[in-house]
C-alpha positions as CSV (number, residue, x, y, z in Angstrom):
1,M,-28.0,-0.6,47.8
2,I,-26.6,-0.1,44.6
3,G,-23.0,-1.6,45.5
4,L,-19.5,-0.3,44.7
5,V,-16.5,-1.2,42.8
6,I,-13.0,1.0,43.3
7,A,-10.6,-0.5,39.9
8,T,-7.3,2.1,40.0
9,H,-4.4,2.5,38.6
10,G,-1.6,1.0,41.4
11,R,-3.0,1.5,45.1
12,L,-4.8,4.9,45.1
13,G,-8.1,3.1,44.8
14,E,-7.8,1.2,48.3
15,E,-6.4,5.0,50.2
16,L,-9.5,6.8,48.5
17,L,-11.2,4.7,50.5
18,R,-9.3,4.1,54.0
19,T,-10.1,8.1,54.1
20,A,-13.1,8.4,52.8
21,E,-13.5,6.2,55.9
22,L,-12.2,7.9,58.3
23,I,-14.4,11.6,57.9
24,I,-17.2,8.7,57.4
25,G,-17.3,5.8,58.9
26,T,-17.1,2.2,57.7
27,V,-17.9,1.5,54.2
28,E,-20.5,-1.4,53.7
29,N,-20.2,-3.3,50.0
30,C,-17.6,-1.6,48.4
31,L,-14.8,-3.6,47.0
32,T,-11.1,-2.4,45.6
33,I,-9.9,-3.8,42.3
34,P,-5.6,-1.9,41.9
35,V,-4.2,-2.9,39.1
36,E,-0.8,-3.6,40.1
37,L,2.3,-3.8,36.5
38,D,2.4,-8.3,37.6
39,L,-1.6,-8.8,37.3
40,S,-2.3,-10.0,33.7
41,P,-6.1,-8.4,31.7
42,D,-7.5,-11.8,31.6
43,E,-6.6,-11.8,36.3
44,L,-8.0,-8.3,36.0
45,K,-10.9,-8.6,34.1
46,T,-11.6,-11.7,36.1
47,R,-11.6,-10.4,39.5
48,M,-13.9,-7.7,38.1
49,E,-16.6,-9.6,38.0
50,A,-15.8,-11.2,40.4
51,A,-15.8,-8.1,43.1
52,I,-19.0,-7.1,40.7
53,Q,-21.3,-9.4,41.5
54,S,-20.1,-10.1,45.1
55,Q,-21.3,-6.3,45.5
56,D,-25.1,-6.4,43.2
57,Q,-27.5,-6.5,46.3
58,G,-30.1,-6.0,43.1
59,Q,-29.9,-2.4,42.2
60,G,-26.5,-2.5,40.2
61,V,-23.2,-1.5,40.9
62,L,-21.4,1.1,40.3
63,I,-17.4,1.5,39.2
64,L,-15.2,4.2,40.3
65,T,-12.0,4.3,38.1
66,D,-9.2,6.6,38.0
67,M,-8.9,7.9,34.8
68,F,-10.9,7.1,32.0
69,G,-8.6,5.5,28.9
70,G,-6.3,4.0,31.5
71,T,-6.9,0.2,32.0
72,P,-8.5,0.0,34.8
73,S,-11.6,1.8,32.9
74,N,-10.8,-0.2,29.6
75,I,-11.3,-3.3,31.5
76,S,-14.1,-1.7,33.2
77,L,-15.8,-1.1,30.1
78,S,-16.5,-5.2,29.1
79,F,-19.2,-5.2,32.2
80,L,-21.1,-1.8,31.3
81,K,-24.5,-2.5,31.1
82,E,-27.8,-0.5,31.8
83,E,-29.1,-0.4,35.2
84,R,-26.7,-2.9,35.9
85,V,-23.2,-1.5,36.3
86,D,-21.8,2.0,35.3
87,I,-18.7,3.1,35.1
88,L,-17.3,7.2,36.5
89,T,-14.2,8.1,35.7
90,G,-11.8,10.0,37.7
91,A,-12.0,9.1,40.8
92,N,-11.9,11.5,43.5
93,L,-12.5,12.1,47.1
94,P,-15.3,14.1,47.7
95,M,-17.4,11.4,44.3
96,L,-16.3,8.7,46.8
97,L,-18.1,10.2,50.3
98,R,-21.0,12.0,47.4
99,A,-21.5,8.1,46.1
100,C,-21.2,6.7,49.3
101,Q,-23.4,8.9,50.9
102,Q,-26.5,9.2,47.8
103,R,-27.2,5.3,47.6
104,E,-28.9,4.3,50.3
105,K,-31.2,6.5,49.5
106,P,-35.1,5.2,49.1
107,D,-35.1,6.9,45.6
108,A,-31.3,6.7,44.6
109,T,-30.9,5.3,40.9
110,L,-27.7,3.4,39.2
111,R,-28.1,6.1,36.9
112,S,-28.9,8.6,39.3
113,L,-25.6,8.2,41.7
114,A,-23.8,8.1,39.1
115,L,-24.4,11.5,37.7
116,D,-24.7,13.2,41.4
117,S,-21.5,11.5,42.6
118,R,-19.7,12.8,38.6
119,D,-22.2,16.4,40.1
120,Y,-20.2,16.5,43.6
121,A,-17.2,15.8,42.4
122,R,-17.0,17.9,39.5
123,K,-18.1,20.6,41.8
124,G,-15.4,20.0,44.3
125,I,-12.5,21.4,41.4
126,N,-11.9,24.8,42.7
127,M,-9.1,27.8,42.2
128,A,-8.8,29.0,46.0
129,G,-7.7,32.5,44.8
130,D,-10.4,32.4,42.7
131,M,-12.6,31.5,45.2
132,L,-11.5,33.5,48.0
133,G,-11.1,36.4,45.5
134,K,-7.5,36.6,45.3
135,R,-5.0,35.8,42.7
136,S,-0.9,35.6,43.2
137,R,0.7,37.5,40.7
138,A,3.8,36.0,39.4
């Protein structure tokens, strides 16, 4: 199974994981790393490395971060390694749910999981009025 690490500002990752577990049940092989103000970059890097190592069962690890260019993604970039560690930014609930469901498939690869989760998350971003054919007038 492909491992998951969720690294976000504050406790966003913990809440995303907790919410995902309300929907699909216990999520195995997944750790969260909250980035708090009192955490130094060196400590964050140490925690990230330990999380990656603990979640890698031989198929690699996908790191989900909340936004590109933020501290969680910037620190994660130092671990980027083809076919071992990949990073997907813009973490949201549909993305996490999809990653959890697809990573156990026998033909899942780290790259295919990242691409599929990214595309699925993008499909979840909609304007309700457009979808329902109703537009409010301002």
